[in-house]
N, C-alpha and C positions, 0 to 999 in steps of 0.2 A: 496558665497551662492549657493546652488543647485537650479536649476530651478524647479518650480512646474508645471507640465504639466496637462492640463485639458483633454487631448485626452484620449480616452478609447481604449484599445486593441480590435481587432477583435477576438472574442472568437472562431470563426470557423477556424482561422488561427493558424497553429502550430507555436509556438514561436521558434525563432532562439536561440541557446545556447548562453547565455550572459556571458561575461568574464570581462566586464567593469562596473563601478558603474552605476546604473540605474538612468535615469531621473524619478523622483518620480511622480507617478500618485496618488496624495493625495486628498482625499475627504475633504469637509469642516469638517466632523466629525473627521477625522484623524488629521487635523490641530488643532482642539480643544484639542485633547489629548496632542499634543506636547506643546501647549500653557499652559497646566496645570502643566508641569514638574517643573518650577521654584518654584511654591507654594508647590508642593509635596516635593521637595528637602528641602526647608527651614523648613518645618514641621519636617522632619526626622532628619535633622542636629540639630535642636533645641532640639529634644528629646535625641540626643546623647551628649548634654551639650555644643554644639558649639554656637558661636555667631559671630556677625560682618560679615566680608567678607566670612566666611565659610558658611553662609546661602545663598550666591549667587552661584547658580549652575554653571554658566558660569566661574566664578573665580575658583571654587572648582575643576572642572574637566578639566579646561584649554582649552576648545574648545566650540565654539558657536554651536547653533542648525544649522544644514545645510540648514534649510528653514528660510528665513527672514520673520518673522511674523509681523514686525513693521508696514508695510503698508497694511496689510490684516485685514479685519473686522472679527477677530477671538477672541472668548472669552473663557477663561479657564473653565473647568468643575469643579464646586465646589465639586461634589461627589467624585472626584479623589484625593482630598487633603490628605485624611486619608487612601487612598487605599494601599493594600499590593503591593509589587513589582510585584507579579504575576497578580494581577487584573489590574495594570497599563499597563503591557505588553499586556494582553488580550484585553484591551480597544482599543489599537492601531490597532491590527490585525483585530478585529471585525469592526472597523471604516473604514477600507479600503473598497473601492468599491468592490462588489462581483466579477466583471469582472477582477479586478486587482488581487485579490486573486486567481482566477481561472487561469488567464494567467501566473502568476508567481509561482503557486503552493505553495502559502504561507499559512501555517496553524499554529495555536497556539497550544502549548503542554500543556495540563492540568497539574497543579502542582503535582497531585497524580501520574500521569504517568511519569512525570519527575523524581520524587523520585524513582519510581519502576524501571525505566530504569537505573538510577545511581546505585541502589542497586544490580541490576542484573549484571552490569559490575564489581562491587567490588566482588561479589560472584564468578564470573567466574575467576577473577584474584586471588581469595583467599587472598585478602588483598587490602589495599589502593594502588593506582598507585604511582610509584616512577618516577616522571617526569610530563610532561605537560598533562593536560586534555584539549582536543580541541573540539570545535563544529564548523565544517566547513560550517554550514548553520545556523548560530546562531540566525538570526532575532534579537529580543530584549533580547536575552540572558537567557531566562527562564530555559533552560536545564542546564546551567552552575551554577545556584543558588545552587543546592544540592552539587556538588563537591566543590564549593567555600566555602560554609558554613562548610563542613567537614574539608577542609584544614585549615580554620581559627580556628576552634575548637581545632585543633591539635597544634596550635602555642603557646598556653599557655601564659607564661609570657615573650615570646621573645620580645626584644626591638621593639617598633612599627616601627621605621625607617627600621629595617631589614625585618619586615613582609611586609611592603609596597614595599620594593625593590625586594623581592622574589616573590611576588604574580604573576607577569607577566610571570614567568617561571612555574607557577602552573596551571593557568587557562587562556584560550584565545579562541577567536571566530572570525569568518570571516563572512561577508555577503556583498552583493552588494547593499543592500538597505541602503543608507546613513542615512536616518531618523531613521530606526530601529536600526542601529549600534549606533548612538548617544544616542537614548533612552536606549538601552541596556547597554551602557557604564555607563550611569547615574545610572541605576538600580543596576548594579554590584558594582559601586563605593559606593552606599549607604550602601552596606554590610560592607564596610571598615570604615564607619564613627566612630564606637567605637574605632578602632585602631588609626585612624587619630586624634581623640580627645585627645589621650595620648601623641601626639607630641607637644612639646612646640610651641606656636603660631608663634614665630619668626623663627622657623625652618621648618615650614610647607611648603610643595610644592604641586602643584596641584596633585590630586589623579591620579594614573596611569590608562590609558585607556586599558581595557582588550579585547575590541572588535575593529576590524579594517575593513575598507571598502576594502575588497580584494576578489579575486576569490577563492571560497571554493574548487575548483577542482585543484588548483595549488599545486605543491609539498610542503611538509612540511620539513623544515630543521632547527634544528635537528628533527628527527621523534618524534611524540607524544608517550606517554605511554598508552593513552586511548583516544578514541573518543566517545562522546555521541552526537547523532544528530537526528533530525526529518527533513530530507531533503525535498526539494520541490518535488512535484509530477507533472507529466504531460509530454507528448511527446514533443520532441524538434527536430528541423531540424539541422543536423550537416554538417559542411563543410567537404570536402574530407579529409583534414588534421586531423580534430577531429575524423572522422569515423575511420581513420587508427589508431589514438592514442588509441581509446577505442574498437578496434575490438575484443579484448580478452573478452570483457564483453557485446558485442552486438550480437543480432540475429534478424536482421530486424529493427523494429522501436526502436528508442532510447527514454528511459524514464529518466527524471532527477534523480529520486531516485536511479535508477540502476547505473548511472554514479557516483553519490556520494558514493554509497557503494563500487564500484570498486576503486574509488580514495582513500577512507578512508583506505582500507587495505594496500595501498602503503604509506600512511601518518603516519602509526603506526609502531613502532619498533617491531621486533620479540619478542614474549612473552607478547605483549600488547593485548588489546581488542578493538573491534569496537562494540558499542552497539547502535542500531538504531531502531527508531519507524518508520515502513514502511508498505506499503500495503502488504497483504499476497499473491498477485498474482504471485510474483517471484518464489514461491515454486513449481509451476507446469507449468507456462505459457511457450509457445514456444519461445516468444521473450526474455526469461530470461535463456535459456539453456546454453549459453556461460558464463553468469554471475554465474550460479550455478557451472559449471565446474571450473571456476576460484576460487570461494570461497572454493570448496571442496579441491582444490590443495593447496591453499595458506593461507586460513583462515577458517578452518572448523567451522561449526555451533556448539555451545555448549549449548545454551539455547534458547528456543522459547516459548514465552508467548503470547497467544491469548487474545486480548482485546474483551471481550464478548459483550459489548454494545457500540454503538457510540452516540445514542440519549442522549442528556443531558451531554455528556462527552466532545465532541469537539464543542466549541462555534462557530468555523469557518466553520462548515458544512462539515466535512469529511464523505464521503459516503462509501468508500472502507472498506472492512474488514482489520483490522490492527493488526500487531504483534510487540512485542518487541523482536528483534533478536540480540543475542550477539555472535560474532565470535572471535575465538582465533587466532591471527595473527601468522603464522609460526608454529602452533600447529599440532599435529597428529589427524587423524580422530578417533572419538570415539563415544560413545553413546550421543545422543541429549536428553537433559532433556526438556520435554514439560510441560508447565503450562498454566493456564489461570488466568486472573485478571478481577475482576468486580469492577467498580468504583461506589460507592453508599455512598457518604459522606466520605468514606475512601476506600483504595484499598484492596480488599479481594483477596488473592492469593490462588490458589488451584493446587496441584500437579496432573498432568494427568498421567505421566509415561514416558517411554523412547522410542526412536526410533533410526533409523540409516540412514545415507546418503547412497544411492546406490553406488556401486563401480564405475559405470559410473556417475560421478556427474552431467552431463548434463541432465540426466533423471529427471523427476519430483520426488520431495522428498516427500515420503509418510510418514507423521508423525501424531500421534494421536492428535485430537483436544478436546477429551472428554475421561474420564477414561474408558468408555465403548468401546472406539475405540482401546484400547491396544490389546486385543485378536484378533480383526478384522485385525489390521495392521500386527500382528505377523503371523496369518494364511495366509494372502495375500502375505507375503514376501517369502513364499515357493512356490508360483505359478509362473511358468516361462512362461506361455502362455499369449498372448495378442490377441486382436480381429483380427489383421492381420494374425496371425497364422491359423485362421479358414477361411481366405479369405474375411473378412469383412473390408470395407473401409468407412470412414465417409466423407461426403462432405456437402456443404451448399446448400440449396434449390436455384435453379438458377434464380427464378423470383424476380427481383427488380421491384415491381409493378408500381411505379410511372414513370418508363421509358416506360410503355406500357399502359398508361391510356386510350388511344383511342381504345385499342384492348379489353378492359375488359367490360363486361356487366353482367346483372342479368339473361339474357335469354340464354338458350342453342340453338346454331345454328349449322348447318352442318359444321363439321370441327373444331369446338371449343372444348377445353378440360376443364374439371372442375379444379378450383384452390383449392389447399389444403393449408389452412392458419394455423398459430400457434394455433389459437383458436379452430381449429378442432382436435387438438391433446391434449387430457387430459383424465383422468379417465381410462387410459389403452387401450382405443379404439379410432379409427378414427371415427369421427362423423361429421355431417354437422351443424356447428354453425349458427343459423339463423341471427346473427348479421353481418355475412359476405355474406349473400346471394345476396346483391346488387352488389357484385363484385365476382361473383361465376365462371364466364367462361371467357376464353381468346382465341382469334382466332390468331394463329401464322400467320405471313405474308409470310414466306418462308419455304421451306422444311428444310433448315439449321437451322432456328430458332426453328422449331418443334423438330429437333433432339436434340438441346441444352436444350429445356425447358421440354419436355415431359418425364415422368417416366412411363414405361409400364411393370415393373416387380416388384415382391414383395420386400419390404424394411421394415426397422424399422425406425420410425421417432421420433425425440426428439425436444422439444422446445429449441431454441438457447439462449433465455434470460429468466430469472426469476426475481422476485422481492425479495429483501433481506428478507422480512418477510415470504415468502412462506415456507411451511413445507418441500418441496422437491426441489432439484436442477435438478434432472433428471425426466422430465415429458415425458413419453414414450407412444407410441402406435405402434402396429404391423400393417403394411399394407400387410396382407397376400393375397394370390391369391383370396380368396373369397371376401374380402373387396375391393380389386382392381376391381374385376368384378362388384360389386355393384356400383362402381363409373364410370362404363363404360369401364373398361379395361385400362385406362390411366388417369394420373393426372399431374398437373403442381404444383410443390411445391414452395411456397414462401420462401424468403431467411431468414426468422426468424425461420426456421426449419432446423435441421440437418437431413441428409438422410444417413442411413447406408444400403449399398448394399453388396451382397456377390458374388464373382467371382468364388467360388469353388463349383462345382456340388456336391450335397449330403454332404455338410459340416456337421460335427458333431454338430456344433452350428447352429441349424436351427432358422428361424425367431421367432418361438414361444418361444423357450428356451432363445434366446437372449433378447427378450422383457421382459420375466420374470426376467432375471438377472438384466437388467437395471431398472426394476420397483421394485427391492428388496430394503429393508432397507440397506443391506450390501453395495451394489454398490453406493447407494446414499450417505452413510456415507463416503465411500472410495473417492468418487469424492470430497466431501467437505474437506477431509484430503489433497487432492492434491492441492487445490486452494481455495483462498478466493473470487474468482470472481463469480458474479451472472450470467455471461455468460457461456454457455456450448460449449466448443471448441472441434473440431475434434482431435486436438493434445492431449488433456488431456483424451478424450475418448479412444484414441489408447493406452494410458499408463495404463489403468485399468487392474489389474491382473484378469485372469479368470482360472477356473479349467482345468484339463487335458481332452483330448478327451475321454478317457475311462470313466471318471466320467460324462462328459456331455452326452454321449450316454445313460447312465443308466437313465437319466432323461426324455428321449423322451416319454415314455409311462405313465408317472405319470400324475395324474389329477392336476388341478391348485393348490389346497391346498397342496397336497403332494410335488409338485414341489417347492412351496414357502418354505416349511419346509426343503427340501433337500438343497436349496441354503443357508438358514440360518445356517444349520449344517456345510456346507463346509467352510463358512467364520467365523464360531464360533460365530454367533450372536444368542443370546437367543431368542427363538420363543415367539411370543406374546401369 
């Protein structure tokens, strides 16, 4: 039996990449779910016309629960006896302690998204896969229910013994959570009960295990025909050996889902597909540039479906914007079909349009998220200039305020500089938010500290973080010379603000026009197309397409309203 640990992981500590079966951190609620499985199984087996020992889950699946519940004061949940397989799996994930879900990146896949992900894989394949469908991060196996049901439906009147012998070559999963694997094996085995019931009782053998306690990043031999997965999310610390192993997919920090995507395209045979439910941040993030390059070369993206809502969809509290991404292993680059799906009792799919992966696959992938984005993305694809071409560079505000608490005050003193906070940057202008006036000034201790902290030239400022529900990702204000003078000629910018400064004298893209660009609907939409992150990074700002110098210069003398219209026209955005 596997040991049940009551220790809770430190959520502030980055987890080490795990390759061995985990010691389970099971809450009392999770144990109650596992204790409910025997009654759940007996109910479903009886409904399939079985009786006797077939009603005993341990005899039927040939393996005990990895957690010995006999000496624990655990009671089954009566509400789960008649639950669907999906509800039973969800109950286990939701019952895990929140810190465990966070530390191990465990998330439940809603049934409607599991169906949509499988359908997307089949559509990109243009038919059912011939060979194994694998989930290398299976958890309790929910993503394998649609392919298993599809496969079973195609077996028709095939002899039941042959079906049961062949199923292990059709569907399989891996996970390091031994309890989830056992639960998932039971759930998938329950789908086989009508077939098993057709076998003569004297010839029945325990049902095959379709899930195994194994490392999902290990090689797959023979290769699978398709992978469907909702891999774990979260940063991990890698050994030197592992960092070398995954160097083709790493650019700085390692995220579990990126490793699983990189591994998946190696586990699938050429001509197969990888269909994954993953965060949208890899589309544009700096840490994913090597992953994008690898995907572009080895498994081009064919279909990208944005999940439009997360509230009420993910019971396990997924906060990131997520996408269903399907990659063609060994395929050639082509158009990427973009869609979006809304889950509201059923999955409503809507076609958005098409886009393309850039020739340099490491660059952010600019793909439409809404039908109205299609002309915007098309117009932007003809723009070859970026902010760096005009001398602009983005950096993070240097002040980490809690490292300078004793230097901050509400009162201006000789030698102190005013602090500019994220709350002072909104509405298109720099202003003094009274909520921050109690921490308004900082006195540098040394000349070197002053050189690092103080900004004494014009800049364009953007909030670095926004809330998912905000209308805009780019919240911008120009710190022009007049504004800077009103603040005393110098400011100290706190690190929740991005600072854009220009090193080119008389740049065609002056601060006023740049601020107008970043404040436009066009650039805000483009930024959202680049990334699903609520954070605004310097890397993705640098990737935004901007018009040519000749066009930008023509905007210098326009008033604010005319400038806004000109920007909309350049990006083919309909004016309000």
